[in-house]
N, C-alpha and C positions, 0 to 999 in steps of 0.2 A: 863454475862450484855446478855439483849435479843436484837433483832433486834431494835426495835424502839428506846430505849437506845444508840445504836451504834450510830444509823442514827441522834439522836439529839446531841449528842456530836462531829460528824464530822461536823453536819452542823452548829455547836457551835463555832469550830475550823477555819471553811471557811471562818465563819463572821468578828472571828477576825483580820486572815490571810487578808479577805478585805483591813479590816478598817485601818490596821497598814504602809499601802499604804498612807493615807490617808494625805495628808502635806499641811498644810495651807500657806506655803511658796509660791508655784505655784497659788494659787488663786493672793494672795497678789501681786504679781512679775505681772503677769497677766492684772490685771486691771490695774497697773501702768504703763503699758507697753502702754495700749487701750488707754489710759487717754492721754499719753501726745503727741501719735501718733493725736490723735484728734482733740488736742487744738492746734498746729500746722498748719494740714491740714483742716479743716474744710471749706475755703471756697472752693476748688477746689473741696470738696462731691456736694456743694452746685449746684456746675456749673453742674456736672456730670448729678444729680439728673432731673435740669432743662431742659437739653438734650434726654436726654433719653424721659422724660414724654411726647416731643412734636411728635406726629406722622403722622408729614406730611402731614394731610388732615385741608381742608377749617373749616371744622366744629371743628376744634381742640382749645379751649378756649387756649390753652398756647402758647404763645410768642415765635415766632421761634428765635433759634441764628446762625449767620451765623458763627458756631466756637468757640472756645475756648475765642479769646480775644475779641470777638465780645459779646459775654455771661457774661464777665466779667465786662466790660464797659460799658452794658447796667444795671446788677443788681446793677453798682453804682452808676449810675444816676437818676433809681428809687427808691432806699431805701438809698442808701450811704455805708458806711461799714456795717452799721448794719444788711441788706441784706444778705453779704456775710456769717452772720453767722447765719441765719434763722434755725432752728430746732440745733442748735448746743449742745443745752442741754439734749435732748434726745438720741442724736447723742452720748453726752460724757458717758451719762449712760449706751445707747445701748452695744457701744464698749468695755468701763470699763467690765462689767457684761459678756458681751459675752468672750472676751478672758480670762477675768478671767474666767470662768466657763471653756472654753475650757482646757488652760493650766491647772486645777486644774484636771477636768474627763480625758484629755487624759493622765497626768502621774498616774491618780490613776491604770487606766484599762492598761497601759503600765507595770508600778512597777506589777502586779498583775499578769498579763500575764506571765513576765520574769520570775518572782520566784526568788528562790536565788541561781540559777544555770547558769543564764544566762546572759549576759551583755548586749545582744541588742535583739530588735525581726528582721521579718525578710519584705519587703516591705509591703508583702500582708497582715499579721498584723499590720502594721504600717495605712497601707490602713483604713482594717476594724476596727481597735482602732478610727481612724480618723471619721470615715462616724458615729458610734455607740455616741462619744460624741458631733459631731456634730449635731443631731437630738435632744439629748437633750438640747444644747446650744437653736438651734431655736426655740422650743417647748414654753423656757420660759423668750426670749425676744422679741417676733415677733411682739407684741403688742406694742413694743417701736420703732422697726423699722415704723410701720405702722404710729405711732408720727410724727416722723422724717420726714418718705417725704411728710406727706399733708402739717406739718408746713415749708418745704423748698419750695413745690410748689406752694403757696401761694406768690401771689403779688399787686403789688398796683399798676399795669399797668392797663391802660383801657381796654385791648385784655379778662382782667380776670374778666372782670365786668358781670360775669354768675351768676346764683341761684345756692349758694354755703355755706357753714357753714365757716363762721370765725372762727379762733383757735387761743387763748392766751395760747400760751407755752401748756405743755408738757399733763402737769396735765388734762387740760380744753379738748384738744385733744383726750386724753383716757377716759374722762368722757363722750364727748357728741359724739363719735365714739358705746361707749357703749349704752348709752342709744338710741341712730336714729339706729344704725344697729345692736345691739347686739354682740355676743361672733365671731360672723361669720367675723365681719366688724374688730376685734383685729386682725382677723387672713387670713386676704388677701393677697395674695403673699406666704401663709405656700406652698403650693401645689409646685409654683415652686422654694420657699428655700429649697426645700425637696431635690430637683435636683442639687440644688446649695451649699447643704451640702456637694457633692464630692469639690467642690472649697477645701474649708479647710484641709478634709482629705488628695486631691493630694498636699495640699501646706505645709503641717504636714511630709506627705510621703516623699515629695522631702526633705525637709529640714533634715529628721532623717537619708535618704542616704545621701545626701551630708555629714555629718557630720560623718557619717561610712567609708564614700571613705576618706578621710581626716584619718583619724585614719589607716584606713589601709596603705595608702598610707605614715605616717609619723613612723608607729610602734607606734604612743601611744594612751592611752585608749580614749572611747568612750566619756564618760563623763568631759572628760579634759577640765580645762576652756580656751579659745581661745581669739583672740585678739578680739577687736569690728570690726577691719576692715576684718576680716575673717567671723564674725556674720555677716555683711551689706553684704557679699559677698553670702552667703547662702540664707538670707531671700531673696534679692532684686532677687536671680535667682531660688529660688520656689515661690514667688509671682506671680513672670512676665510665670512662666510654667503654675500656675493653674489657671491664670488670663488669658490666651489669650486660653485655654482649656475650661474653662463653663462662659464666661461674660455674651454670652445670653442670661441668664434665668434672671439675672440681670434686664434687659430691660424688661422682659414679669412680672416682681416681680413691678419694678418700677408703671409700668401701671395700675396694679391689685389695687395696693393700693392707687393710688391719688385719691384724692375724686370728681375732677372736671370728673372723667372717671367714674361714680356710673351712671349704665345702658348703657355704651358704649360697656361693652365686657362680654361675657358668660363664663367668666370661662378662666383658661389657654390656653387650648388650641384654643379655639376663638380669644385672644391675639397674638398667632403665624400665624392661617392662616393670621388676617387682617394682621398683619404687614408685610408678606413674600406675599403680594398682591399688599400692597400700596407701599411698601420701596423694595422690596428683601431682600438679603441676608444682604446687607450692614446696613438694619434695626435694626439687633439684634445686630450691632454694634456701636449703636450712643453713646457718651460717654467715647467711649471706649480711645482713647487719653486722655483727664484729669483725667478722672479713672486710667490710668497707673501713671500719672506723681503725683494722691495722694498717691495709694494704697501701689508701689514700695518704695517709702520713707518714708511712714505711715509705713509697714510694717518693713522695717528695724530700724525703732526707735522703733516700740514696740520692738523687738525681740533683740533687743541690751539691753537696760531697762531691759527686764524681765530675760536677762541671771545675769544680773550686778545687779539688788532689790534681784535674787533669792543666786545667789552666796554672797550676803551680808547678807542676814536671815541665810542662811545656816551657814555660818562662825561662824554668832552671836551665834545659836545653839550648834554648837560644840562646843566653847568656853566657854557657860552654863556647 
């Protein structure tokens, strides 16, 4: 066999070896978890985005809210319950796809690196796998997040009577953004989003490390099915850790994606400078409280649904 033939043979084995780790169960389970959490907790996401978008200046076209309760009442008075579900469609699409693709890609890479001789990865390897998966997921879903942000910040308030495009649903938003701003418009906020990839990586690393600690303490297999309460505790702790560490990038991304800010900021660095100058360090944590109120239970719902749907699908496959 020539060197060329051996190389081709090795490449074929590597290709087949990689794809034997591709399991649709993780994709379906991740989508199920992401959609379930979004349906329940979208109103808190609306409030968080509205709070993030307001930069505290007199020139800001957004309505100013005095905290979570005031924002909830104001949106309800302006638009009714419908207002609390603005941007729900792209959020459901985005969350479903993002969680599905993330779980899908994360487990493919994790199983591929583990191979047949190891039971788990190190914290550094989990972090690396999370970063790679996050970059791929963000690249595919960023246009959906732009549409979600623009639909959420739309308001019937007179404070927003400024020259701006009116959007009617996710597809209309994507279409108008493409026509008016091109591919650049659909990828606004992508750069701070890349920094935010560390959020998912830190969360999944913490989640996997907590499972390893639990396994080591009780002397049980790492992949053993746990109770829903245990999944909730691990998911909540990993989410709080990741959110507290990486939250500022979300504020920067929201302000870049917001259609009312076109021309106000010249990229992510400009947002950071102006936010620091006008609002100080606390400006980077606007909306953190409603965000934690939303993402912590959202994460718990997502992971509990994911783990249980995954076990159900894996159980069915074993029976077959």
